[in-house]
C-alpha positions as YAML, in Angstrom:
chain: A
units: angstrom
residues:
- id: 1
  name: UNK
  ca: [3.30, 51.35, 11.81]
- id: 2
  name: UNK
  ca: [7.47, 53.04, 12.35]
- id: 3
  name: UNK
  ca: [10.21, 51.86, 11.74]
- id: 4
  name: UNK
  ca: [11.44, 50.51, 14.59]
- id: 5
  name: UNK
  ca: [8.14, 48.00, 14.71]
- id: 6
  name: UNK
  ca: [9.63, 46.69, 12.10]
- id: 7
  name: UNK
  ca: [13.36, 46.40, 12.60]
- id: 8
  name: UNK
  ca: [12.11, 44.81, 15.72]
- id: 9
  name: UNK
  ca: [9.51, 42.23, 14.00]
- id: 10
  name: UNK
  ca: [12.40, 41.91, 11.59]
- id: 11
  name: UNK
  ca: [15.19, 40.57, 13.92]
- id: 12
  name: UNK
  ca: [12.09, 38.24, 16.12]
- id: 13
  name: UNK
  ca: [11.86, 36.60, 12.46]
- id: 14
  name: UNK
  ca: [15.88, 35.84, 11.52]
- id: 15
  name: UNK
  ca: [16.75, 34.37, 15.49]
- id: 16
  name: UNK
  ca: [13.23, 32.97, 16.67]
- id: 17
  name: UNK
  ca: [13.75, 35.07, 20.52]
- id: 18
  name: UNK
  ca: [12.64, 37.23, 21.31]
- id: 19
  name: UNK
  ca: [14.26, 37.49, 24.27]
- id: 20
  name: UNK
  ca: [17.66, 37.08, 21.56]
- id: 21
  name: UNK
  ca: [16.08, 39.99, 19.32]
- id: 22
  name: UNK
  ca: [16.46, 41.30, 22.62]
- id: 23
  name: UNK
  ca: [20.27, 42.02, 22.74]
- id: 24
  name: UNK
  ca: [20.69, 42.36, 19.32]
- id: 25
  name: UNK
  ca: [19.15, 45.83, 19.56]
- id: 26
  name: UNK
  ca: [20.16, 46.21, 23.42]
- id: 27
  name: UNK
  ca: [16.41, 46.49, 24.07]
- id: 28
  name: UNK
  ca: [14.32, 44.72, 27.17]
- id: 29
  name: UNK
  ca: [12.64, 41.78, 26.32]
- id: 30
  name: UNK
  ca: [9.13, 43.30, 26.83]
- id: 31
  name: UNK
  ca: [10.15, 46.08, 24.90]
- id: 32
  name: UNK
  ca: [9.57, 44.15, 21.72]
- id: 33
  name: UNK
  ca: [6.84, 42.09, 22.75]
- id: 34
  name: UNK
  ca: [5.61, 45.51, 22.67]
- id: 35
  name: UNK
  ca: [6.12, 46.74, 20.34]
- id: 36
  name: UNK
  ca: [5.50, 43.23, 18.41]
- id: 37
  name: UNK
  ca: [1.89, 43.36, 20.30]
- id: 38
  name: UNK
  ca: [1.04, 47.54, 18.60]
- id: 39
  name: UNK
  ca: [2.47, 46.60, 15.23]
- id: 40
  name: UNK
  ca: [0.62, 43.19, 16.05]
- id: 41
  name: UNK
  ca: [-2.89, 45.63, 17.20]
- id: 42
  name: UNK
  ca: [-2.37, 48.05, 13.73]
- id: 43
  name: UNK
  ca: [-1.94, 45.39, 11.60]
- id: 44
  name: UNK
  ca: [-4.96, 43.33, 12.79]
- id: 45
  name: UNK
  ca: [-3.14, 40.24, 12.23]
- id: 46
  name: UNK
  ca: [-1.20, 38.30, 14.27]
- id: 47
  name: UNK
  ca: [2.33, 38.23, 13.59]
- id: 48
  name: UNK
  ca: [3.64, 35.19, 15.84]
- id: 49
  name: UNK
  ca: [2.79, 31.85, 17.71]
- id: 50
  name: UNK
  ca: [4.47, 32.40, 20.49]
- id: 51
  name: UNK
  ca: [5.99, 29.21, 22.80]
- id: 52
  name: UNK
  ca: [8.18, 29.52, 26.06]
- id: 53
  name: UNK
  ca: [11.03, 28.48, 23.19]
- id: 54
  name: UNK
  ca: [10.64, 29.59, 20.05]
- id: 55
  name: UNK
  ca: [9.26, 31.57, 17.09]
- id: 56
  name: UNK
  ca: [6.97, 30.90, 14.46]
- id: 57
  name: UNK
  ca: [5.62, 33.27, 11.90]
- id: 58
  name: UNK
  ca: [1.64, 32.93, 11.22]
- id: 59
  name: UNK
  ca: [1.28, 33.49, 7.70]
- id: 60
  name: UNK
  ca: [-0.40, 35.96, 7.52]
- id: 61
  name: UNK
  ca: [3.64, 36.66, 9.75]
- id: 62
  name: UNK
  ca: [4.91, 35.68, 6.71]
- id: 63
  name: UNK
  ca: [3.11, 37.61, 4.34]
- id: 64
  name: UNK
  ca: [4.32, 40.90, 6.57]
- id: 65
  name: UNK
  ca: [8.13, 39.75, 6.78]
- id: 66
  name: UNK
  ca: [8.10, 38.50, 2.43]
- id: 67
  name: UNK
  ca: [6.58, 42.10, 2.03]
- id: 68
  name: UNK
  ca: [9.87, 43.72, 4.08]
- id: 69
  name: UNK
  ca: [12.66, 42.10, 4.15]
- id: 70
  name: UNK
  ca: [13.84, 44.22, 1.07]
- id: 71
  name: UNK
  ca: [13.59, 47.03, 2.44]
- id: 72
  name: UNK
  ca: [15.36, 45.81, 5.93]
- id: 73
  name: UNK
  ca: [18.29, 44.07, 4.18]
- id: 74
  name: UNK
  ca: [20.94, 43.35, 7.01]
...
């Protein structure tokens, strides 16, 4: 797990969108997806439910978000 993955997770959680996160972080949408997929593989849990318009946190995602948000306040 690295800072970029956690930062990306945080912004996807806030924006509820991989595309919006890519705009906020000035990276491509495939990079957002790759970072989230790598983080999920490393943690061994799905963090988001995905559909075409919005992403929402899974229960594991909720736990991870609350563990990380104190380090990533913006």
